[in-house]
C-alpha positions in Angstrom: 0.0 0.0 0.0 1.6 3.3 -1.0 1.2 5.9 1.7 3.5 8.7 0.7 6.9 9.8 -0.3 10.1 11.0 1.5 12.6 13.1 -0.5 11.3 11.6 -3.7 11.8 8.0 -2.4 8.9 5.6 -2.8 7.6 4.5 0.6 5.3 1.5 1.1 3.7 0.0 4.2 2.9 -3.7 4.3 1.7 -6.1 6.8 3.8 -9.3 6.9 3.1 -12.6 8.7 6.3 -14.0 10.1 6.0 -17.4 11.9 2.3 -16.7 12.4 2.9 -13.2 13.8 1.7 -10.0 12.1 4.4 -7.4 11.6 4.3 -3.9 10.2 6.9 -3.4 7.5 7.9 -0.1 5.8 9.7 -0.5 2.4 11.7 2.4 1.0 13.0 2.3 -2.6 16.2 4.3 -2.8 19.8 4.5 -4.2 21.3 1.7 -2.2 23.2 -1.4 -3.4 21.7 -4.0 -1.0 18.5 -4.8 0.8 18.9 -3.4 4.4 16.7 -4.3 7.3 16.3 -2.3 10.6 13.8 -2.9 13.4 12.7 0.3 15.2 11.8 0.8 18.8 8.2 1.4 17.5 8.3 -2.3 16.4 8.2 -1.4 12.7 10.5 -3.3 10.4 12.1 -0.8 8.0 13.5 -2.1 4.8 15.5 -0.1 2.2 16.0 -1.7 -1.2 17.5 -0.7 -4.5 15.0 0.9 -6.8 15.1 -1.9 -9.4 15.3 -4.8 -6.9 12.5 -7.3 -7.7 9.8 -7.6 -4.9 10.5 -11.3 -4.8 14.1 -10.7 -3.9 13.1 -8.2 -1.1 10.7 -10.8 0.3 13.4 -13.5 0.1 15.8 -11.4 2.2 13.1 -10.6 4.7 12.0 -14.2 5.3 15.6 -15.2 5.4 16.1 -13.0 8.4 12.8 -13.9 10.0 14.3 -15.2 13.3 16.5 -12.1 13.7 13.5 -9.8 13.1 11.2 -11.6 15.6 14.0 -11.6 18.2 14.5 -7.9 17.8 10.8 -7.2 18.1 10.6 -9.3 21.3 13.6 -7.5 22.7 12.1 -4.0 22.2 8.7 -5.2 23.6 10.4 -6.6 26.7 12.3 -3.4 27.3 9.1 -1.4 27.0 7.3 -3.6 29.5 10.3 -3.6 31.9 10.7 0.2 31.8 7.2 0.9 32.9 6.5 0.0 36.5 3.7 2.5 37.2 5.5 3.6 40.3 5.0 6.8 42.3 6.2 9.8 40.3 6.4 7.9 37.0 4.9 9.8 34.1 2.2 8.2 31.9 1.1 9.8 28.7 -2.4 9.8 27.3 -2.7 11.2 23.7 0.5 13.2 24.3 -0.7 14.7 27.6 1.6 13.7 30.6 0.1 12.5 33.8 2.3 12.0 36.9 1.4 8.9 38.8 0.6 9.3 42.5 0.0 6.1 44.6 -2.5 6.2 47.4 -3.7 3.5 49.8 -7.4 2.9 49.9 -10.1 0.3 50.7 -11.0 -0.2 47.0 -8.8 -0.1 43.9 -9.6 2.9 41.6 -8.0 5.5 39.4 -8.7 9.2 39.1 -7.0 11.9 37.0 -6.9 15.5 38.1 -4.7 18.5 37.2 -2.1 16.4 35.4 -1.9 13.8 38.2 -3.1 10.2 37.9 -4.0 8.9 41.3 -3.8 5.1 41.6 -5.7 4.1 44.7 -4.9 0.5 45.8 -5.4 -1.7 48.7 -1.7 -2.5 48.4 0.2 0.2 46.6 3.3 -2.0 46.6 1.6 -4.5 44.4 3.2 -3.8 41.0 0.9 -6.1 39.0 -2.1 -4.4 40.5 -0.7 -1.0 39.6 -0.2 -2.1 36.1 -3.7 -3.5 35.7 -5.3 -0.4 37.2 -3.3 2.1 35.1 -3.8 0.1 31.9 -7.6 -0.2 32.5 -7.8 3.5 33.1 -5.9 4.3 30.0 -8.0 1.9 27.9 -11.2 3.5 29.2 -9.9 7.0 28.5 -8.9 5.9 25.0 -12.4 4.6 24.3 -14.0 7.8 25.5 -11.7 10.1 23.5 -11.9 8.1 20.3 -15.7 7.9 20.6 -15.8 11.6 21.0 -13.6 12.1 17.9 -15.9 9.8 16.0 -18.9 11.9 17.0 -17.0 15.0 15.9 -16.0 13.5 12.6 -19.4 12.1 11.7 -21.2 15.2 10.4 -18.9 15.4 7.4 -19.8 11.9 6.5 -23.5 12.1 7.4 -23.7 14.8 4.8 -22.4 12.3 2.3 -25.1 9.7 3.2 -23.1 7.5 5.6 -25.1 5.9 8.4 -23.3 6.0 11.8 -21.2 2.9 12.1 -20.7 0.5 15.0 -17.6 1.4 16.9 -15.3 -1.2 18.6 -11.9 -1.3 20.2 -9.2 -3.8 20.6 -5.4 -4.0 20.9 -3.8 -4.6 17.5 -0.2 -5.1 16.5 -0.1 -3.9 12.9 -3.0 -1.4 12.5 -4.2 1.8 14.1 -7.7 1.2 12.8 -9.8 -1.0 10.6 -13.0 -0.7 8.6 -15.3 -3.6 8.0 -17.0 -1.9 5.0 -19.8 -4.3 4.5 -20.8 -4.5 8.1 -20.4 -0.7 8.6 -18.2 -1.3 11.6 -15.0 0.6 12.6 -12.4 -0.9 14.9 -9.8 1.2 16.7 -6.5 0.2 18.3 -6.4 0.9 22.1 -2.8 1.8 21.6 -3.9 5.0 19.9 -3.6 6.4 23.5 0.1 6.5 22.7 -0.1 9.0 19.9 -0.9 12.8 19.9 -4.6 13.6 19.7 -4.3 15.2 16.3 -2.8 12.0 14.9 -5.5 9.9 16.5 -8.1 12.1 14.9 -6.5 11.4 11.5 -7.0 7.7 12.1 -10.7 8.3 12.9 -11.2 10.3 9.7 -9.2 7.8 7.7 -11.4 4.9 8.8 -14.7 6.9 8.3 -13.5 7.7 4.8 -13.3 3.9 4.1 -17.1 3.7 4.6 -17.3 5.7 1.4 -14.3 4.2 -0.4 -13.0 0.9 0.8 -9.7 1.0 -1.0 -6.8 3.5 -1.1 -7.5 4.8 -4.5 -7.3 8.4 -5.6 -11.0 8.8 -4.8 -10.3 7.8 -1.2 -7.6 10.5 -0.8 -9.8 13.1 -2.5 -12.4 12.4 0.3 -9.7 12.9 3.0 -8.6 16.1 1.3 -12.2 17.4 1.6 -12.9 16.3 5.2 -9.5 16.8 6.7 -7.3 19.0 4.6 -4.2 18.7 6.8 -4.3 14.9 7.0 -0.8 14.6 5.5 0.7 16.5 8.4 -1.1 14.4 10.9 -0.1 11.2 9.0 3.6 12.2 9.2 3.2 12.6 13.0 1.6 9.2 13.3 4.4 7.5 11.4 6.7 8.3 14.3 4.8 5.9 16.6 
């Protein structure tokens, strides 16, 4: 799927399946001699390949390094999990807005955000797994609320084009920020959108709504985006950093 260009280089995003695991892959055609592979901290596999290198050769190199790629992805994911302990004073971001965690003892577990502070109230504040579950549940709920609000904000532009309001669902996805089930009129959003700035998340919402009118990524699809969200390219560039 072509998604844009970078300094006149052709950039493509693909979803690969390596050993049964879905992996996001970015392919850049440029002036290089060999196929080069790099795994980013965002768990995107970035491949640079000669402009005239056949696609079959690129895939052969990718699958030839399958074990290395999956090991690198696992390593980054372990580091991310290990780095976040949800401890007192740690900062947790929600759509780019920082919240400092403050642990409190209480009779019942709960979470409350106020003035840039996320209060995690726990029967045992020293229980790290309970802190993680509580903070994650709070973040997922805030993500559902914010994305639902963005959907309501985006919808008038599509209602005017005769689109019925779709069913909205959420789940955690490895390779996509959002998905449109065109025939079922159902949009699915990745709970990890809480990691990205709000403007980039809004782009995902408009992108998936636009698929209700145009299910593919044809020129007609991008004309719709130009009409309903003129600055979508800027927002998309921000999203690509996550």
